[in-house]
C-alpha positions in Angstrom: 0.0 0.0 0.0 1.4 3.4 -1.0 1.9 5.8 1.8 1.2 9.5 1.4 3.8 11.0 3.8 6.3 8.4 5.1 9.1 7.1 2.9 11.8 4.6 3.7 13.3 6.9 6.3 10.5 9.1 7.8 9.0 12.1 6.1 11.3 14.2 3.9 11.0 17.0 1.4 11.7 20.6 0.6 11.5 22.9 3.6 8.5 25.2 3.8 7.1 23.6 0.6 6.7 19.9 1.5 7.8 20.0 5.1 5.7 23.0 6.2 4.9 24.3 9.7 1.3 23.0 9.2 2.5 19.5 8.3 4.9 19.5 11.3 2.1 20.6 13.6 -0.2 17.9 12.3 2.5 15.2 12.6 3.1 16.2 16.2 -0.6 16.0 17.0 -1.1 12.7 15.1 2.0 11.0 16.6 1.2 12.3 20.0 -2.3 10.8 19.9 -1.0 7.5 18.5 1.5 7.1 21.4 -0.7 8.1 24.3 -1.0 4.6 25.7 -1.6 4.1 29.4 -2.5 6.6 32.1 1.0 8.0 32.8 2.3 11.5 31.8 3.3 11.2 28.2 6.6 12.6 27.0 8.4 13.1 23.7 12.0 14.0 23.0 12.9 16.2 20.0 16.3 16.5 18.5 17.4 18.1 15.2 20.4 18.8 13.0 21.8 22.2 12.0 19.5 23.3 9.1 18.0 26.7 9.2 14.5 25.2 8.9 15.0 23.2 12.0 13.8 26.0 14.2 10.6 26.3 12.3 9.8 22.6 12.3 10.9 22.1 15.9 8.5 24.8 17.3 5.6 23.7 15.1 6.0 20.1 16.4 6.2 21.4 20.0 2.8 23.1 19.4 1.4 19.9 17.9 2.6 17.7 20.8 1.6 20.0 23.6 -1.9 20.6 22.0 -2.6 16.9 22.5 -1.3 16.8 26.1 2.3 15.6 25.6 5.2 17.1 27.5 8.2 17.9 25.2 11.9 17.6 26.0 14.0 19.6 23.6 17.5 18.3 22.9 18.8 20.8 20.3 21.3 19.6 17.7 22.0 16.0 18.3 22.9 12.9 16.2 20.0 10.7 15.1 21.4 7.7 17.1 21.7 10.0 20.2 18.0 10.8 19.9 17.1 7.1 19.7 19.2 6.4 22.7 17.8 9.3 24.8 14.3 8.3 23.9 14.9 5.1 25.8 17.1 6.6 28.5 14.6 9.4 29.4 11.7 6.9 29.3 9.9 8.9 26.6 6.9 7.5 24.7 8.2 8.9 21.4 11.4 10.3 19.9 11.7 12.8 17.0 14.7 13.6 14.9 14.3 16.6 12.6 16.7 16.0 9.8 17.1 15.2 6.1 20.3 13.3 6.8 22.8 13.7 3.9 20.6 16.0 1.8 21.4 19.7 1.3 20.2 22.4 3.7 17.0 23.3 1.8 15.5 19.8 2.5 14.4 18.6 5.9 12.6 15.7 7.4 10.9 14.1 10.4 12.1 10.7 11.8 10.1 9.0 14.6 11.2 6.5 17.1 9.1 4.4 19.5 9.8 4.1 23.2 12.2 1.3 22.5 14.4 3.6 20.3 13.5 1.8 17.1 12.1 3.3 14.0 8.3 2.8 13.7 6.7 -0.1 11.9 4.9 0.4 8.6 1.6 -0.3 10.5 2.3 2.4 13.1 3.2 4.9 10.3 0.0 4.1 8.5 -1.9 4.8 11.7 -0.2 8.2 12.1 -0.8 9.0 8.4 -4.6 8.4 8.9 -4.5 10.8 11.9 -2.6 13.5 10.0 -5.4 13.8 7.5 -8.2 13.5 10.1 -10.2 16.2 11.8 -8.5 16.2 15.2 -10.4 19.2 16.7 -12.4 17.0 19.1 -9.3 15.2 20.3 -7.3 18.2 21.3 -6.6 18.5 25.1 -8.6 20.7 27.4 -6.8 23.9 28.6 -5.8 22.3 31.9 -4.4 19.2 30.2 -2.0 20.9 27.7 1.6 19.7 27.6 4.7 21.6 28.7 8.0 22.0 26.9 11.5 22.4 28.3 15.1 22.2 27.1 17.1 19.3 28.5 20.6 20.1 29.7 23.6 17.7 29.7 22.5 15.5 26.8 25.8 16.0 25.0 27.7 14.6 27.9 25.3 11.6 28.2 25.8 10.6 24.6 29.5 11.1 24.8 29.8 8.8 27.8 27.5 6.3 26.1 29.7 6.3 23.0 33.0 6.0 25.0 31.7 2.9 26.8 31.4 1.0 23.5 35.2 0.7 23.3 36.8 -2.3 25.0 37.5 -1.8 28.7 40.8 0.0 29.4 41.3 1.0 25.8 41.9 4.5 24.7 42.9 6.3 21.5 46.2 7.7 22.8 48.8 8.1 20.0 46.2 8.4 17.1 46.0 11.6 15.1 42.4 11.7 13.9 40.7 14.2 11.5 37.0 14.2 12.0 34.6 15.7 9.5 31.1 16.4 11.1 29.5 17.7 7.8 28.6 20.9 9.7 25.8 18.8 11.1 24.3 17.3 14.2 27.6 15.8 15.6 29.7 18.9 15.3 30.1 19.1 19.1 29.8 15.5 20.4 32.0 13.6 17.9 35.3 15.7 18.3 34.8 15.9 22.1 34.3 12.1 22.4 37.4 11.4 20.4 39.5 13.9 22.4 38.3 12.5 25.7 39.4 9.1 24.6 42.9 10.4 24.2 43.2 11.1 20.4 44.8 14.1 18.9 41.8 15.6 17.1 41.7 17.9 14.1 38.2 19.1 13.3 36.6 20.1 10.0 32.9 20.6 9.1 32.2 21.9 12.7 31.0 25.5 11.8 27.3 25.1 11.0 25.6 28.3 9.8 22.2 26.8 8.9 23.1 26.6 5.2 26.4 24.6 4.9 25.3 21.2 6.2 26.7 18.5 3.9 28.1 21.2 1.6 31.4 19.9 0.2 32.0 18.0 3.5 30.8 14.9 5.2 30.4 11.2 4.2 29.0 12.1 0.8 31.8 14.5 0.0 34.9 12.9 1.6 37.4 14.7 -0.7 38.0 17.5 1.9 38.7 15.0 4.6 41.1 13.0 2.3 43.1 16.2 1.5 43.3 17.1 5.2 44.4 13.6 6.3 47.2 13.7 3.7 48.2 17.3 4.5 48.5 16.6 8.3 49.8 13.0 7.9 47.0 11.8 10.1 46.4 8.2 11.0 42.7 8.2 10.0 39.9 10.4 8.9 36.3 10.0 10.0 33.5 11.5 7.9 29.9 11.6 9.3 26.8 12.8 7.5 24.4 15.6 8.5 22.7 13.6 11.3 25.7 11.3 12.0 23.9 8.0 11.4 26.4 7.0 8.7 30.2 7.1 8.4 33.0 6.6 5.9 36.6 6.5 6.8 39.8 7.7 5.1 43.0 5.8 5.6 46.4 7.4 6.2 47.0 7.5 2.4 43.8 9.5 1.8 41.9 6.5 0.4 38.1 6.3 1.2 36.9 3.2 3.2 33.2 2.6 2.5 30.6 0.8 4.6 31.3 -2.6 3.0 34.9 -2.6 4.1 33.9 -1.3 7.6 31.4 -4.2 8.0 34.2 -6.6 6.9 36.5 -5.3 9.6 34.0 -5.5 12.4 32.7 -8.9 11.3 36.1 -10.5 11.5 36.9 -8.9 14.8 33.6 -9.9 16.3 33.9 -13.4 14.9 37.3 -13.8 16.4 36.0 -12.6 19.8 32.8 -14.8 19.6 30.6 -11.7 19.6 28.5 -12.4 16.5 25.1 -13.6 17.5 24.7 -15.1 14.1 27.4 -16.4 11.8 27.0 -13.6 9.3 26.1 -10.0 8.4 23.0 -8.3 7.0 23.5 -5.8 4.1 21.5 -4.6 1.2 21.4 -5.6 -2.4 23.8 -2.8 -3.2 26.7 -4.2 -1.2 29.6 -5.4 -3.3 30.0 -9.0 -4.2 33.5 -8.8 -3.0 32.2 -8.5 0.6 30.0 -11.6 0.2 33.0 -13.6 -1.1 35.2 -12.2 1.7 32.7 -13.2 4.4 32.3 -16.6 2.9 36.0 -17.2 3.2 35.7 -16.3 6.9 32.9 -18.9 7.3 30.2 -16.1 7.4 27.1 -15.5 5.3 25.8 -12.2 3.8 22.0 -11.8 4.1 20.7 -9.2 1.6 17.7 -6.9 2.0 16.1 -4.1 0.0 17.9 -0.8 0.1 17.4 1.2 3.3 18.8 0.8 6.8 15.3 0.1 8.2 15.1 -3.1 6.1 18.5 -4.1 7.3 17.5 -3.6 10.9 14.2 -5.4 10.4 16.0 -8.5 9.1 18.6 -8.3 11.9 15.8 -8.2 14.6 13.8 -10.9 13.0 16.7 -13.3 12.6 18.9 -12.4 15.5 21.9 -10.7 13.9 23.8 -8.0 15.7 25.8 -6.6 12.8 24.5 -5.1 9.6 24.6 -2.0 7.4 24.9 -0.4 4.0 27.7 0.3 1.6 26.9 4.0 2.1 28.0 3.8 5.7 24.9 3.1 7.8 26.5 0.6 10.2 24.1 -1.0 12.7 25.7 -2.5 15.8 22.6 -3.7 17.7 24.7 -4.5 20.8 24.9 -0.8 21.3 22.4 1.1 19.2 18.9 0.8 17.7 19.9 2.6 14.5 23.0 3.4 12.4 25.6 5.3 14.5 28.5 6.7 12.6 30.6 7.5 15.7 30.2 4.1 17.4 30.9 2.3 14.1 34.1 4.4 13.8 35.1 3.5 17.4 34.7 -0.2 16.7 37.1 0.1 13.7 39.6 2.2 15.8 39.5 -0.5 18.4 40.8 -3.0 15.8 43.4 -0.5 14.7 44.7 -0.1 18.2 44.6 -3.9 19.0 46.5 -4.8 15.8 48.9 -1.8 15.8 48.8 -1.7 12.0 48.0 1.2 9.6 44.4 1.8 8.8 45.1 1.1 5.1 46.1 -2.5 6.1 43.4 -3.0 8.6 40.5 -1.7 6.5 41.4 -3.0 3.1 39.9 -6.4 3.7 38.9 -7.3 0.1 39.2 -6.1 -3.4 35.8 -4.8 -4.5 34.5 -6.2 -7.8 33.9 -3.6 -10.6 30.5 -2.1 -9.8 28.7 0.3 -12.1 25.5 2.2 -11.2 23.5 4.4 -13.7 20.1 6.1 -13.4 17.4 6.7 -16.0 14.6 9.2 -15.5 11.1 8.5 -16.8 8.1 10.7 -17.3 5.3 8.2 -16.8 4.2 4.6 -17.1 6.0 1.5 -16.0 9.1 1.1 -18.2 10.2 -2.1 -16.4 7.2 -3.9 -17.7 8.0 -3.1 -21.4 8.9 -6.2 -23.3 12.1 -4.6 -24.8 13.3 -3.7 -21.3 12.4 -7.2 -19.9 14.4 -8.8 -22.7 17.4 -6.6 -22.2 17.4 -7.3 -18.5 17.2 -11.1 -19.1 20.0 -10.9 -21.6 22.3 -8.9 -19.3 21.7 -11.3 -16.4 22.5 -14.2 -18.6 25.7 -12.5 -19.9 26.9 -11.9 -16.3 26.1 -15.4 -15.2 27.1 -16.8 -11.8 30.1 -14.4 -11.6 28.1 -11.2 -11.5 24.9 -9.5 -10.3 22.4 -7.2 -12.0 20.2 -5.1 -9.7 17.3 -3.0 -11.1 15.3 -0.9 -8.8 13.0 2.1 -9.0 13.8 4.9 -6.7 11.4 5.3 -3.8 11.6 9.1 -3.8 11.8 10.2 -7.5 10.9 9.0 -11.0 14.2 7.3 -11.5 15.2 3.7 -12.2 18.6 2.6 -10.9 20.6 0.0 -12.8 23.6 -1.6 -11.0 25.8 -4.4 -12.2 29.0 -5.9 -10.9 31.2 -8.8 -11.8 34.8 -9.9 -12.3 35.0 -8.5 -15.9 34.6 -4.7 -16.0 33.9 -4.6 -19.7 31.2 -7.2 -19.3 29.7 -5.2 -16.4 29.7 -2.0 -18.5 28.0 -3.7 -21.4 25.3 -5.3 -19.2 24.4 -1.9 -17.6 24.5 0.0 -20.9 22.3 -2.5 -22.7 19.6 -2.1 -20.0 20.0 1.7 -19.9 19.6 1.9 -23.7 16.4 -0.2 -23.5 15.0 1.9 -20.7 15.9 5.2 -22.4 14.1 4.1 -25.6 10.8 3.6 -23.7 11.1 6.1 -20.8 11.1 9.4 -22.9 
């Protein structure tokens, strides 16, 4: 069933056009009513990243929640995983993160967490959607039952201590020179401070948010600035977070980018050796490189694949008892510690391996040689191009050409009229031809 507001990661769109104060108010009212269960005083925590529109959305949501009798605890700029953690820690009924993650400043979004710190189920999101569009006048609280709002102090220190405790006991980062890029986003205070308190020499970039520069030429989606700084300062490692700090990519001492697939490989082997994996494998999406799957197989581990989106990774992890999963883009979920992707905690797990082995990051984090992987997009105006006979034939021919030594993944975007075509295999020329043949077929019918 198509949903009107919620996508794969909450509600997201252009600020003051899609994500308007009116919508934020109604989401607050709807979510507040949906989570008023039991006769206790109901509470919600609200965090945000550093976008200019965050102020507008934050206060509109405060109005919505208080109008249905919920007390609001405001956290200010905080990483998404910190909001999830504090929702549980502060015994709130609901958590809200106002962020559009790695998108540019003009976008914004609303992510919701249940009292357990996990993102909401499809069923709960549908319930909230129905309430958003309903006439709620009769359900608003009486004047004496309105909620209150207050800003919570000390939340930075709470999250920093939480993150530090995920390192092995008696381990610190003394002797490591670390460049951390916070994307001018939600972790601009907590990430550098946590690394410094653990003993590292810390160089900060992307820590001067002005409301407009979040993710702009910095962060996990633009690691070039971090790579240059690491080489310039001869640092041991670079850490790049995104705007809400739920994803991470690393840069080794040579300035080479280390993606989420390599990070999962590092943690998987470390946790396997320490008997910490709850299942003999890792959960990732259909976009993770075949090289990761082969590497894990050589370690005696499996790779379970899901649809694209960290929520689907987490759902599979919870259903089947895995404690390690993630995406190539850098969403790494370590369910021993967090209920969502946490870029800082993932980076700390890799740093722990670096410290234990006493080897350069380039050696620790280059676990396998990725297979050639090519991704191209085709826009379409209307219709269903993937059902066209020409396209179907081209897809079948490309799959047959790649055979058992490659993969072809075709998927429509969940947010725009785009079809994504990805192929990978041992032979780059073969992979390119497989992608181009499908792209040509799609282009011929998509115009």
